[in-house]
C-alpha positions in Angstrom: 88.6 71.2 75.4 87.5 74.5 76.8 90.0 77.3 76.7 89.3 80.3 79.0 91.1 83.6 79.6 91.8 84.6 83.2 93.4 87.5 85.0 95.2 86.8 88.3 95.3 83.0 88.7 93.0 81.3 91.1 95.2 78.3 91.6 92.5 76.3 93.2 90.9 76.0 89.7 93.8 74.1 88.2 95.2 70.6 88.8 98.4 71.5 87.0 100.1 74.9 86.4 102.5 75.3 83.4 105.2 77.9 84.0 107.5 78.9 81.1 111.2 79.5 82.0 113.8 81.1 79.8 117.5 80.3 79.9 119.4 82.3 82.5 116.2 83.6 84.2 114.6 83.2 87.6 111.8 80.7 87.8 109.8 82.5 90.4 108.0 85.7 89.8 107.5 88.2 92.7 103.7 88.2 92.1 103.3 84.5 92.3 101.4 83.5 95.5 104.0 83.4 98.3 103.6 79.8 99.2 103.9 78.6 95.6 107.1 80.7 95.2 108.7 79.2 98.3 107.9 75.7 97.2 109.3 76.3 93.7 112.5 77.8 95.2 112.9 74.9 97.6 112.4 72.3 94.9 115.0 73.9 92.6 117.8 74.3 95.1 119.5 70.9 94.5 119.0 70.7 90.7 118.3 74.1 89.1 116.0 74.1 86.1 118.0 75.9 83.4 115.2 76.6 80.9 116.8 74.8 78.0 114.5 74.8 74.9 112.0 72.0 75.1 113.1 70.7 78.5 110.4 70.0 81.1 110.3 69.2 84.8 107.3 68.0 86.9 107.2 69.4 90.4 104.5 67.6 92.4 103.0 69.7 95.2 101.4 68.1 98.2 99.7 71.0 99.9 96.0 71.2 99.6 95.9 74.9 98.6 98.3 74.4 95.6 97.9 72.8 92.2 98.8 69.1 92.3 101.6 69.7 89.9 103.7 72.5 88.5 105.1 71.8 85.0 108.2 73.8 84.2 108.8 74.2 80.4 112.1 75.5 79.0 111.6 78.2 76.4 115.3 78.6 75.4 116.7 82.1 74.8 114.2 84.9 74.9 115.5 86.4 71.7 115.0 83.2 69.7 111.3 82.9 70.6 108.8 82.6 67.7 105.3 81.1 67.2 106.7 77.7 66.2 108.9 77.4 69.3 106.2 78.6 71.6 103.7 76.1 70.2 106.2 73.2 70.3 107.3 73.9 73.8 103.8 74.3 75.2 102.7 71.3 73.3 105.4 69.2 75.2 104.1 70.6 78.5 100.5 69.9 77.7 101.4 66.3 76.7 102.9 65.9 80.2 99.6 67.0 81.6 97.8 64.4 79.5 100.2 61.7 80.7 99.5 62.6 84.3 95.7 62.7 83.7 95.2 66.4 84.8 91.8 67.5 83.5 92.3 71.2 84.3 95.5 73.1 83.4 96.7 76.7 83.7 99.2 78.4 81.4 100.9 81.4 83.0 101.7 83.9 80.2 103.4 86.5 82.4 107.0 85.4 81.7 106.2 85.6 78.0 105.1 89.2 78.0 107.1 91.3 75.6 108.2 88.4 73.4 105.3 88.5 71.0 102.2 90.8 70.8 99.7 89.3 73.2 97.1 88.6 70.4 99.7 86.7 68.4 100.7 84.8 71.5 97.1 83.8 72.4 96.3 82.8 68.9 99.4 80.6 68.8 98.4 78.9 72.0 94.9 78.4 70.8 96.2 76.6 67.8 98.7 74.5 69.7 96.2 73.5 72.4 93.8 72.2 69.7 96.6 70.4 67.9 98.1 68.8 71.0 94.8 66.9 71.8 94.4 65.5 68.2 94.0 61.8 67.7 92.5 59.6 65.0 91.0 56.5 66.5 87.7 56.0 64.8 88.6 52.5 63.7 89.8 51.4 67.1 87.3 49.2 68.9 89.2 49.7 72.2 90.8 53.0 72.9 91.1 52.5 76.6 94.9 52.8 76.4 94.6 56.5 75.4 95.0 59.2 77.9 91.9 61.1 79.0 91.5 64.6 77.6 92.1 67.9 79.3 88.7 69.4 79.9 89.7 73.0 80.6 92.8 75.2 80.0 93.1 78.6 81.6 95.4 81.2 80.1 96.5 83.5 82.9 97.9 87.0 82.6 98.5 89.8 85.1 97.2 92.3 82.5 93.7 91.2 82.7 92.2 94.0 80.5 94.6 93.4 77.6 94.2 89.6 77.9 90.4 89.8 77.5 90.9 92.0 74.4 92.5 88.9 72.8 89.3 86.9 72.8 88.8 87.1 69.0 92.5 86.2 68.5 92.0 83.1 70.6 88.8 82.1 68.7 90.7 82.6 65.4 93.5 80.4 66.6 91.1 77.7 67.7 89.4 77.8 64.3 92.7 77.5 62.5 93.6 74.5 64.7 90.3 72.9 63.9 90.9 73.5 60.2 94.3 71.7 60.5 92.7 68.8 62.4 90.0 68.6 59.7 92.7 68.2 57.1 94.5 65.6 59.2 91.2 63.6 59.4 91.0 63.5 55.6 94.6 62.4 55.2 94.3 59.7 57.9 91.2 58.1 56.4 92.1 54.9 54.6 92.0 55.0 50.8 89.1 52.5 50.6 87.0 55.1 52.5 88.4 58.4 51.3 87.8 57.8 47.6 87.5 60.6 45.0 83.7 60.5 45.4 83.9 60.6 49.2 86.3 63.6 49.0 83.9 65.4 46.7 81.1 64.7 49.2 83.2 66.1 52.0 83.7 69.3 50.0 79.9 69.5 49.4 79.2 69.2 53.1 81.8 71.9 53.9 80.1 74.1 51.4 76.8 73.7 53.2 78.4 74.5 56.5 80.3 77.6 55.5 78.1 78.9 52.7 80.5 78.1 49.9 79.5 77.6 46.3 80.6 74.0 45.5 80.5 72.3 42.1 81.6 68.8 41.3 82.4 67.9 37.7 82.2 64.2 36.5 84.2 62.4 33.9 82.0 63.3 31.0 82.2 67.0 31.8 86.0 66.8 32.1 86.2 65.0 28.8 84.3 67.8 27.1 86.8 70.3 28.6 89.7 68.2 27.2 91.3 67.4 30.6 93.3 64.5 29.1 96.3 64.7 31.5 94.1 64.4 34.5 91.9 61.7 33.0 94.9 59.6 31.9 96.1 59.4 35.5 92.7 58.1 36.6 92.2 55.5 33.8 93.7 52.6 35.7 91.2 52.9 38.6 87.6 51.7 39.0 86.9 54.8 41.1 85.6 57.6 39.0 87.6 60.9 39.1 86.0 64.1 40.4 86.9 67.7 39.8 86.0 69.7 42.9 85.4 73.4 42.7 84.9 75.4 45.9 84.2 79.2 45.8 84.3 81.7 48.7 83.3 85.3 48.0 84.4 87.3 51.0 84.9 90.6 49.0 82.2 91.0 46.4 83.3 94.5 45.6 86.7 93.3 44.3 87.4 91.5 41.1 90.6 89.9 42.6 90.1 86.1 42.8 92.8 84.0 44.5 93.2 80.5 43.1 94.3 77.5 45.2 94.8 74.1 43.6 95.3 71.0 45.8 96.6 67.7 44.6 93.9 65.1 45.2 95.4 61.6 44.7 93.4 59.7 47.2 95.7 56.7 46.5 98.9 56.4 44.5 100.3 53.0 43.6 102.8 54.6 41.2 101.0 53.0 38.2 103.2 50.9 36.0 106.2 52.7 37.4 105.1 50.9 40.6 106.2 51.9 44.0 107.8 49.3 46.4 105.5 47.9 48.9 106.8 50.0 51.7 106.4 53.1 49.6 102.7 52.3 49.0 101.8 51.9 52.6 101.2 55.5 53.4 100.0 56.6 49.9 96.5 57.5 51.3 98.3 60.7 52.2 98.9 61.7 48.6 95.8 63.9 48.8 97.4 66.0 51.5 97.3 69.0 49.2 93.6 68.6 48.6 93.0 68.2 52.4 94.9 71.3 53.2 93.1 73.3 50.5 89.7 72.3 51.9 90.8 73.0 55.4 92.1 76.4 54.4 89.0 77.6 52.6 86.9 76.4 55.6 89.0 78.4 58.0 89.0 81.5 55.6 85.2 81.3 55.4 84.7 80.7 59.1 86.7 83.8 60.0 85.1 85.8 57.1 88.4 87.0 55.6 87.8 89.8 53.1 89.1 87.8 50.1 87.7 86.0 47.1 89.1 82.5 47.0 88.5 79.6 44.6 89.8 76.1 45.3 90.1 73.4 42.6 91.0 69.8 43.3 91.5 67.1 40.7 90.6 63.9 42.7 91.5 60.5 41.5 93.5 57.3 42.1 96.7 56.2 40.2 96.3 52.5 39.8 97.3 49.6 37.5 94.9 47.9 35.0 94.6 47.2 31.3 93.3 50.7 30.9 96.1 52.4 32.8 98.5 54.9 31.1 102.0 53.6 30.4 105.6 54.9 30.3 106.2 55.9 26.7 102.6 57.2 26.1 102.0 60.6 24.7 98.9 62.3 26.1 97.3 65.7 25.7 96.2 68.3 28.2 93.5 70.9 28.7 96.0 73.6 27.7 96.6 71.8 24.4 100.2 70.8 25.2 101.3 67.3 24.6 103.2 65.3 27.2 105.5 62.3 26.9 105.0 60.0 29.9 108.4 58.9 31.1 107.3 57.9 34.6 103.7 57.1 35.7 104.6 57.8 39.3 105.1 61.5 38.3 101.3 61.7 38.1 100.5 64.5 40.5 101.9 67.2 38.2 99.7 65.9 35.4 96.5 66.3 37.4 97.7 69.7 38.6 98.5 70.8 35.1 94.9 70.5 34.0 93.6 71.8 37.3 95.8 74.9 37.1 94.6 75.5 33.5 91.0 75.0 34.5 91.2 77.5 37.4 92.6 80.1 35.1 90.4 79.4 32.0 87.1 78.7 33.8 87.4 80.4 37.1 89.2 83.5 36.0 91.6 83.7 39.0 94.3 86.4 39.1 96.9 84.4 40.9 97.6 80.8 41.8 99.0 78.7 44.6 99.3 75.0 44.2 99.9 72.7 47.1 100.9 69.1 46.6 102.7 66.0 48.1 104.7 66.0 44.9 108.3 64.8 45.2 110.4 62.5 47.4 113.2 65.0 46.6 111.5 67.5 48.9 112.2 65.2 51.8 115.8 64.7 50.7 116.3 68.5 50.5 114.6 69.8 53.6 113.3 66.8 55.7 110.1 66.6 57.6 109.9 70.1 59.2 110.4 72.6 56.3 108.2 73.0 53.2 110.1 73.9 50.0 108.4 76.3 47.6 108.9 77.9 44.2 107.5 81.3 43.3 107.3 83.4 40.1 106.8 86.6 42.1 109.0 88.2 44.7 106.0 90.0 46.2 104.1 86.8 46.7 107.2 85.1 48.1 107.6 87.9 50.7 104.0 87.6 51.7 104.3 83.9 52.1 107.4 84.4 54.2 105.5 86.8 56.4 102.7 84.3 56.6 105.1 81.7 57.8 106.3 83.9 60.6 102.8 84.1 61.9 102.1 80.4 61.5 103.4 77.2 62.9 105.0 76.2 59.6 108.5 76.7 58.2 109.2 77.2 54.5 112.2 77.6 52.2 112.3 79.1 48.8 114.0 77.1 46.0 115.1 78.8 42.8 112.8 78.5 39.8 115.9 78.1 37.6 114.8 78.8 34.0 117.6 76.7 32.5 116.1 73.7 34.2 113.1 73.8 31.8 115.4 72.1 29.3 115.3 69.0 31.6 111.7 68.5 30.6 112.3 68.7 26.8 111.0 65.7 24.8 112.0 64.5 21.4 108.4 63.5 20.4 106.1 65.8 22.4 105.9 69.4 23.8 107.4 68.1 27.1 107.9 65.1 29.2 106.5 64.6 32.6 109.6 63.7 34.5 113.2 64.9 34.4 116.5 63.4 35.8 117.0 62.6 39.4 118.8 65.8 40.3 116.8 68.9 41.3 113.6 66.8 41.3 111.5 69.3 43.4 112.5 72.2 41.2 111.9 70.4 37.9 108.5 69.2 39.1 107.5 72.7 40.0 108.7 74.0 36.7 106.5 71.5 34.9 103.4 73.0 36.6 104.7 76.5 35.8 104.3 75.7 32.1 100.5 75.8 32.6 100.2 79.0 34.7 100.0 81.4 31.7 102.5 83.8 33.4 100.1 84.6 36.3 101.7 85.1 39.7 102.3 81.6 41.0 103.5 79.8 44.1 104.1 76.1 44.3 104.3 74.3 47.8 105.7 70.8 47.9 104.4 69.3 51.2 105.6 65.7 50.5 107.8 65.9 53.6 105.7 68.0 55.9 102.3 66.5 55.4 103.0 63.2 57.2 104.9 62.3 60.4 106.3 58.9 61.1 106.6 59.5 64.9 104.6 61.2 67.5 105.4 64.8 68.3 104.1 67.4 70.8 101.6 68.8 68.3 101.0 65.8 66.0 100.6 62.0 66.4 101.8 59.6 63.7 100.0 60.4 60.4 98.7 63.4 58.6 99.8 66.8 59.9 97.5 69.2 58.0 100.5 71.0 56.6 99.6 74.1 54.6 96.4 75.1 56.4 97.9 77.5 58.9 100.4 78.9 56.4 97.8 79.5 53.7 95.3 81.0 56.1 97.9 83.5 57.2 98.8 84.3 53.6 95.1 85.0 52.7 94.8 87.1 55.9 97.6 89.3 54.6 95.8 89.6 51.2 92.6 90.5 53.0 94.4 93.5 54.4 96.2 94.5 51.2 95.5 97.7 49.2 94.5 95.6 46.2 91.4 94.5 48.2 
């Protein structure tokens, strides 16, 4: 898809024109071409378009000098507009254009002027346009049932000079969208293809593309480091585990290194605490945190953000065999802490524990974010559209909230309730890996916090937001790439901070 910035629209260039409409506002603008204005007014006489959020209406135009179709998209109330609602609403309109097989589409930004800074608006549209065309069909022999792609999208604005000044914001938005789609591809790959070794190879290739320093540790090296928690999770699989380290140095003059740890379970059967069959069907997505971490560092490097960022991923499978770890086992960890295993399906936090200790001990990071498809409780708490998070720092929490406002992702902070640490007490070890059913997302996060050595820390649980079971305007069924946009915006804030 080619996305171009345009001043006054030449309507002969577009097969379909998307016009945003707010509630209680006039559809027609005085500076629309007169004939188009008259047609719109005539077609809305009998059944006015009210501009309700997410509503759409197709207005076919039969005159040769007009576009073939005008797509009205309801934006809701002007005061409620934000990047998420803009992207979703325009995504719906673009999907209509896909359905009608229009290969060139115009988006008129004039009615949106004053709602967001134009650069933010254009960046949001760049992301949403890339996401709206995403599909994963590499294993389909016949994809003839799929709608043909839109070839060109024109973004129109009456303020031509200001619009053209947003070119870099558009390119940035496109690159973020591509990072999200890259993460989706990784999640959507079947587990027999996206093994730990394959994921490590992907990281190496991304390193070559973006000039990253990539190191892959094998099982022998991890044994020497004492990564017993991680290696116990991998023991039941014939696939060898891999520890993936990716380094981006965007600010060599600074000693500040941001650490990002992604959960990399390329498949999770639950181990001896086995999942039901239905629960295992989508467990290829249990490396969603790893996919987002790789997509994030790629987007950060591509846009040359002035930060130093290190990503660590403990990649393995959680399977059943005679070698697999069992409920009741007591295992060690790289940090020296002992862990009683009460649930082998609470495996992600074990891999993260060693990965977090490694990134502190070996990579000398100053702060940590971990991102993981960690708990079903996250879905129960906040559903599919909001990511819960824990944070040990109010400053980091505020920066993450600010990042969310600039991204297409919604988040909600859960309390890191210190009293809940008692729920992880063990009678025979330093801790157990799973607590009671209640407050599951919080308790899982607090387990990881025990390995953070009191560094500033944020935990993102994307178990709900990393996978969609039904098609939406910006995502088909499957991986969503949750976390990439949010984390990119977070590190962009850091790149502008005084600490840098």
